DOBA-936720 format. One line per 2 residues: number of its first residue (from 1); their letters; for each residue z, x, y of N, C-alpha, C. Coordinates in steps of 0.2 Angstrom, whole numbers, plus 2048, in hexadecimal, padded with zeros to 3 digits. Layout:
BEGIN
NUM) A) Z/X/Y/Z/X/Y/Z/X/Y; ... $
This chain:
BEGIN
1) MI) 802/806/7FB/7FF/7FE/7FF/800/805/805; 7FC/803/80A/7FB/807/813/7FF/802/818 $
3) LD) 803/806/81C/806/803/820/802/805/828; 800/801/82C/7FE/803/833/806/801/838 $
5) IL) 807/805/83C/80B/806/841/80E/7FE/842; 80B/7F8/842/80E/7F3/846/813/7F1/83E $
7) EI) 80F/7F1/838/814/7EF/832/81A/7F3/830; 819/7F9/833/81F/800/832/824/7FC/839 $
9) KK) 824/7FC/83E/827/7F9/843/82C/7F3/841; 827/7EE/83B/82B/7E7/836/831/7EC/834 $
11) RL) 831/7F1/831/834/7F4/82D/83B/7F9/830; 83A/7FB/833/83C/801/837/83F/7FD/83D $
13) KH) 846/7FD/83F/849/7FC/848/84A/800/84B; 845/807/84A/844/80E/84E/83E/80C/851 $
15) RY) 841/810/85A/83A/80A/85E/839/814/860; 831/814/864/82F/818/86A/836/81C/86E $
17) PF) 839/821/86D/835/829/86B/839/829/865; 83C/825/860/83E/827/85C/83C/825/854 $
19) LM) 836/822/855/834/820/84F/82E/826/84E; 831/829/846/82B/830/844/826/82D/841 $
21) ID) 824/828/83E/81F/825/839/819/823/83F; 813/825/83D/80F/824/841/809/81D/83B $
23) RV) 809/81D/833/807/81B/82F/80A/81D/829; 80C/817/823/80B/817/81C/805/818/819 $
25) IE) 804/81E/817/7FE/81E/811/800/81E/808; 805/81B/806/805/81C/7FF/80B/819/800 $
27) LE) 80B/813/7FB/815/80E/7FC/816/80A/7F5; 81A/80E/7F3/81E/80A/7ED/825/807/7EF $
29) EG) 823/800/7EF/829/7FD/7F2/833/7FE/7EE; 836/800/7F0/83C/800/7EE/83B/807/7EA $
31) VS) 837/80A/7E9/838/810/7E6/834/817/7EB; 82E/817/7ED/82D/81E/7F1/827/81D/7F7 $
33) CT) 827/820/7FC/824/81E/801/820/828/807; 818/827/804/817/82D/808/814/82B/811 $
35) AI) 814/82D/815/815/82A/81D/812/832/81F; 810/82F/826/80D/835/82B/810/834/833 $
37) KN) 810/83A/834/812/83D/83B/80E/840/83C; 809/83E/841/805/844/849/80A/844/84E $
39) IT) 809/84C/84C/80D/850/850/808/853/857; 80B/84D/85B/808/851/863/80A/853/869 $
41) IN) 806/857/86C/80A/85D/870/80D/857/877; 80B/84F/875/80D/84E/87B/812/84B/87B $
43) EM) 818/84C/874/820/848/872/823/84D/877; 829/847/87A/82D/84A/880/830/84F/87E $
45) IF) 831/850/876/837/855/873/835/85D/874; 82F/85D/878/82B/863/876/82B/866/87E $
47) QG) 82C/861/883/82D/864/88A/834/868/889; 837/868/883/840/86C/884/842/871/87E $
49) HF) 83D/86D/879/83B/871/873/838/878/870; 839/87E/874/835/882/876/82E/881/877 $
51) PE) 82F/880/880/828/87D/882/823/883/883; 824/888/882/820/890/881/81D/891/879 $
53) QP) 824/88D/874/81F/88E/86E/821/88A/86B; 81E/882/86C/820/87D/86A/822/87C/864 $
55) IF) 827/877/85F/829/878/858/82B/86F/857; 82A/86E/854/82C/866/851/832/867/851 $
57) PG) 83A/862/852/840/865/84E/841/863/847; 842/86B/844/846/865/83C/84B/85F/83D $
59) VL) 84F/85F/841/855/85A/841/84D/852/841; 849/853/844/843/84E/845/840/84F/83F $
61) IV) 83F/854/83C/839/851/835/83F/851/82F; 846/852/833/849/84E/82B/84B/845/82C $
63) EA) 84C/844/834/84B/83D/833/843/839/833; 83E/83D/834/837/83A/830/839/838/82A $
65) MA) 83D/83D/826/83D/83D/81F/840/835/81D; 847/836/821/84A/82F/820/849/829/822 $
67) QT) 840/82A/826/83E/823/82A/83B/822/822; 836/828/822/833/825/81A/835/822/815 $
69) AG) 83F/824/814/842/821/810/841/81A/810; 843/81B/818/846/810/819/83F/80D/818 $
71) IA) 839/810/816/834/80B/817/836/809/810; 836/80E/80C/834/80E/806/83A/80A/801 $
73) GY) 840/80C/806/846/806/803/847/800/803; 843/7FF/809/841/7F7/80F/842/7F1/80A $
75) AL) 83E/7F2/805/83E/7ED/7FD/847/7EF/7F9; 849/7F1/7F9/851/7F2/7F7/856/7ED/7FC $
77) HK) 853/7EC/802/859/7E8/806/858/7E1/803; 861/7DF/804/860/7D6/800/85D/7D2/808 $
79) DP) 85E/7D4/80D/85B/7D0/813/858/7D5/818; 856/7D9/815/850/7DE/819/850/7DD/821 $
81) DN) 84E/7D8/823/84D/7D6/82B/852/7D6/82E; 85B/7D5/82C/860/7D7/82F/864/7DA/82B $
83) SL) 862/7E1/82B/865/7E5/827/863/7EC/829; 867/7F2/829/867/7F8/82D/865/7FC/826 $
85) SY) 863/802/826/865/808/825/866/80F/827; 86D/811/829/871/818/82B/871/81D/826 $
87) FA) 870/823/829/872/82B/825/877/829/823; 878/829/81E/880/82C/81B/882/835/818 $
89) GF) 87D/838/819/87D/83E/817/877/841/815; 877/847/816/870/84B/814/874/853/813 $
91) DK) 86F/855/80C/870/85C/809/869/85F/806; 86A/866/805/866/86B/805/85E/868/808 $
93) VR) 862/86A/80F/85A/869/814/857/86E/815; 851/871/811/84F/877/816/847/875/819 $
95) FR) 84A/87B/81B/842/87B/821/83C/881/81E; 837/880/81E/833/887/81A/82D/888/820 $
97) AP) 82F/884/824/826/885/828/827/883/82F; 825/887/834/825/882/839/821/87F/83C $
99) VV) 822/877/83F/81D/86F/840/81C/872/847; 815/874/848/813/873/84F/80F/86D/851 $
101) PG) 80B/86C/859/809/869/85A/800/868/858; 7FE/863/855/7F8/865/851/7F8/862/84C $
103) DQ) 7FF/863/848/800/860/841/7FF/85D/83F; 7FF/85A/839/800/851/838/807/854/831 $
105) LV) 809/84F/832/810/850/82D/80F/84C/829; 810/84E/822/80F/848/81C/815/848/81A $
107) LK) 819/841/81A/81F/842/818/820/83E/811; 823/83E/80E/825/83D/806/82B/83B/804 $
109) AH) 82D/835/804/836/833/801/833/82E/7FB; 83B/832/7F6/83A/82B/7F0/843/82A/7F0 $
111) LV) 845/825/7ED/84B/823/7EB/84C/826/7E3; 853/829/7E3/852/82F/7DE/859/827/7DA $
113) KQ) 85C/826/7DF/862/81F/7DA/865/81C/7DE; 869/818/7DF/869/812/7E1/873/812/7E0 $
115) KM) 876/812/7E2/87E/80E/7E3/881/80A/7E7; 881/803/7E4/884/7FD/7EA/87D/800/7F0 $
117) NI) 87F/7FF/7F7/87C/800/7FD/879/808/7FE; 879/80D/7FB/878/814/7FB/873/815/7F8 $
119) WF) 86D/817/7F9/86A/81A/7F9/868/820/7F9; 868/824/7F2/866/82A/7F1/85F/82C/7F2 $
121) MQ) 85C/831/7F6/858/832/7F8/854/83B/7F6; 84E/83A/7F6/849/843/7F7/847/842/7FD $
123) GK) 844/846/801/83F/846/804/83A/84D/806; 835/84E/805/830/853/807/82D/853/80C $
125) AY) 82A/859/810/825/854/815/820/85C/815; 81B/85C/817/815/85F/815/811/861/81B $
127) VD) 80D/863/81D/808/868/820/801/869/81C; 7FB/865/81E/7F4/869/81B/7F9/86C/812 $
129) DK) 7FC/864/80E/7FE/868/807/802/86E/804; 806/870/80D/80A/874/80C/812/872/80D $
131) LV) 817/873/809/81E/870/80B/81E/875/80E; 822/86F/815/827/872/818/82E/871/81A $
133) AT) 82F/86D/815/835/869/817/837/865/811; 83E/865/810/841/862/80B/849/861/80B $
135) AE) 84A/859/80A/852/856/80A/853/854/804; 859/852/804/85D/84F/800/861/849/806 $
137) FK) 860/843/803/865/840/80A/867/838/807; 86B/836/80B/86F/830/808/86E/82A/80E $
139) LA) 86B/826/80C/86B/820/810/86F/819/810; 875/817/814/878/812/812/875/80A/815 $
141) TV) 873/805/813/870/7FE/816/879/7FB/818; 878/7FA/81D/87C/7F4/821/87A/7EE/823 $
143) PA) 87D/7E9/824/87C/7E4/828/876/7E8/82F; 873/7E3/833/873/7E3/83B/877/7E1/83C $
145) PK) 87A/7E4/843/87E/7E1/848/87A/7DA/84A; 87D/7D5/84A/87C/7D0/84F/87D/7CE/855 $
């Protein structure tokens, strides 16, 4: 299943400038998701994150992996339109190469297991088929505030 930005915005509560997913290119509901984020020099982050040598921040790569995982897990919510997913922890984060303007980040996330309202996820990020980052993380699902 492919999702465009309008479908992504239905599944994630994030909005500009913190929505990190441009398109979903593969989706197995409740299991895995592959998404893309186009890295452009026009992003506000590059005004302060090494303007002379712009590098996309690793913490935002991890956030993009988590948003990809959120799309994968959307179908696991009992009431997806009235639920939120929060970071509950992350481990084994590794950055293997810099990500720079002009790159297309390919993000992959899959569910390892679920315990009650906690999803245990694994994420990977690639540029041109080269692994640039990995992480294991937990997402907690909670009812959205009314």
